[in-house]
C-alpha positions as CSV (number, residue, x, y, z in Angstrom):
1,M,13.1,9.5,-7.1
2,V,9.9,8.4,-5.2
3,Y,6.5,9.8,-6.2
4,S,3.0,9.1,-4.9
5,Y,0.8,8.1,-7.9
6,Q,-2.3,7.2,-6.0
7,V,-3.6,8.6,-2.9
8,I,-6.9,7.1,-1.1
9,K,-8.7,7.9,2.0
10,F,-9.7,4.6,3.9
11,Q,-11.3,3.7,6.8
12,T,-9.8,0.0,7.1
13,I,-6.8,-1.6,5.3
14,T,-6.4,-5.3,4.7
15,F,-3.5,-7.2,3.7
16,V,-4.5,-10.3,2.4
17,Q,-3.5,-13.3,4.0
18,G,-0.6,-15.4,2.2
19,T,0.9,-12.4,0.7
20,H,4.4,-11.0,1.6
21,W,4.9,-7.8,3.1
22,S,7.7,-6.3,4.8
23,Q,7.0,-3.4,7.4
24,S,9.0,-0.6,8.7
25,I,8.3,3.0,10.2
26,G,9.4,5.8,8.4
27,E,9.6,9.4,9.0
28,K,5.9,10.0,7.3
29,G,4.1,7.1,8.5
30,I,4.0,2.9,8.3
31,L,6.1,1.6,5.1
32,Y,4.9,-1.6,3.7
33,K,7.1,-2.9,0.9
34,S,5.8,-5.9,-1.8
35,L,8.1,-8.9,-1.5
36,K,6.4,-11.3,-3.8
37,D,6.9,-11.7,-7.4
38,P,4.5,-10.8,-9.4
39,F,2.8,-8.9,-6.9
40,S,1.5,-8.8,-3.4
41,K,-2.5,-7.9,-2.3
42,L,-4.2,-5.7,-0.2
43,I,-7.8,-4.5,0.3
44,V,-8.5,-1.0,1.1
45,Q,-12.1,-0.1,2.5
46,S,-12.5,3.6,1.8
47,T,-14.5,6.0,4.1
48,N,-17.7,5.4,1.7
49,N,-17.4,1.6,2.8
50,S,-16.5,0.6,-0.8
51,K,-13.8,-1.8,-0.8
52,K,-11.1,-2.3,-3.8
53,L,-8.5,-5.0,-4.1
54,F,-4.9,-3.7,-5.2
55,H,-2.5,-5.7,-6.9
56,V,1.2,-4.3,-5.6
57,P,4.2,-5.1,-7.8
58,K,7.2,-6.8,-6.4
59,D,9.4,-3.8,-4.8
60,R,6.6,-1.2,-4.6
61,T,6.2,0.3,-1.2
62,V,3.0,1.4,0.4
63,L,2.8,4.3,2.8
64,I,0.1,4.5,5.3
65,E,-0.3,8.3,7.1
66,H,-3.1,9.6,8.6
67,G,-6.0,7.4,7.1
68,I,-4.5,7.9,3.6
69,V,-2.9,5.1,1.6
70,H,0.0,6.5,-0.6
71,F,1.4,3.8,-3.4
72,L,4.8,4.9,-4.2
73,G,7.1,3.6,-7.3
74,E,10.4,4.7,-8.7
75,L,10.2,6.7,-11.5
76,S,11.7,4.5,-14.7
């Protein structure tokens, strides 16, 4: 089962150079999957111009849909 554990409205999103992602198109939007152990990084700039760096664990998926970032993971 997949769930959304963090949702962030954003203006821009940057996948940090040198990190590893796969990209695919899903029903709801663009899916990025972190491929690197221990994690890949992305920077999210929110609508109030604050930037935050996220470390996304390997095999975790990020869904980007209509200006919202969903960090997805599998229930353990």
